N, C-alpha and C positions, 0 to 999 in steps of 0.2 A: 922819499918822496922829495924834490927839491922844495924849498921852502918859500921860494917867492913866485906866488904865482898869482894873478896871470902871468905869463910871459910878455905876450903882447896883446892886444885886443883887434877888434876888428868895426868895420861899420854894423849897422843894424837900422833899424827904426827907417824901415822903405815900404812902400806899397807893394806887398806879395801877394800872398796868399788870401790875405782879408781873415785869416780864421779870427779872428778878434772882433767881427764884424764889418761890416762894409766903411769902406776908408779907414779903417784903423788899421796902423802897421803892424807888419812882422816886427819882434824884439827880442832880445835875450840871447843867452848861448845858441839855440835853436836856430837863427836868423844869424848871427854872427859867425859862426864855427865854419858853416859851407864856405862863406866868404873868403875866411883866412884860408881854408883848404883848397879852395880853386885859386888862389893866389898862389901858393906853393907848390900846385902841381904845374900851373902855369910855369913858373920859375926851373922847376923840376924835369919840364920838358927841352931844355937845351942841352943837346950835349957837353956844352961846357959847365953845366952846373947838376947834371945827374947824380944820381948816389954813388955811381963809381968814378966821380970827380969830385965832387963836394959834398963830405962826409954831412952826416946829420947835428952835429955837434957845429960845424962849420955853417952848416944852413940856417938853424937858430940863433947863431952868434951874428949872423948877417941881419936877419930878420929883427934881433934886437938893437943892433946897432945904427940901423937904419930907420927905427920905428920913429912918426914923429911926434914929439911931446904937446901934451897939450898945453893951453896956457898956464902958466904957474909952477910947471910941473920939472922936477931936475930930479934924473935918474928914476930908478923904480919908484912904483908906489902901490900899495892893494888896489885899486880902480883901475887902472891903467896897465898895469903891468911895468914894462919899459916904452909904452907911448902905442901910437894905433900903427896897424900896418902900411907899410908903404913900399909897396913891390915894384913901384918904378926905382925908386932910390935902392932898393937890395937888387934889382938885376942891374944897375949900374954898377953897384959895386962890386957883384961879380964878374963885371964886365961884358954882360950882355946886350 
């Protein structure tokens, strides 16, 4: 397995299911993974960036290169990977 995990991170801590109580935000990977997956699905929905056009390696590379760094971050780190997913920047880089 690739040693630099996570690859990228995604937003979490938004009010959703309130599974942890009224007014408590959803958090953690169970909230962040669907956000990241939705971003990738949106990018993949274009014929210009579908699986037959942009390989998985190219897609993750684009997501890593366009991820937003958190303050003080330079390159990969164990908390945020290459940064926070930025689907608009990734779409722009892919020519969408």
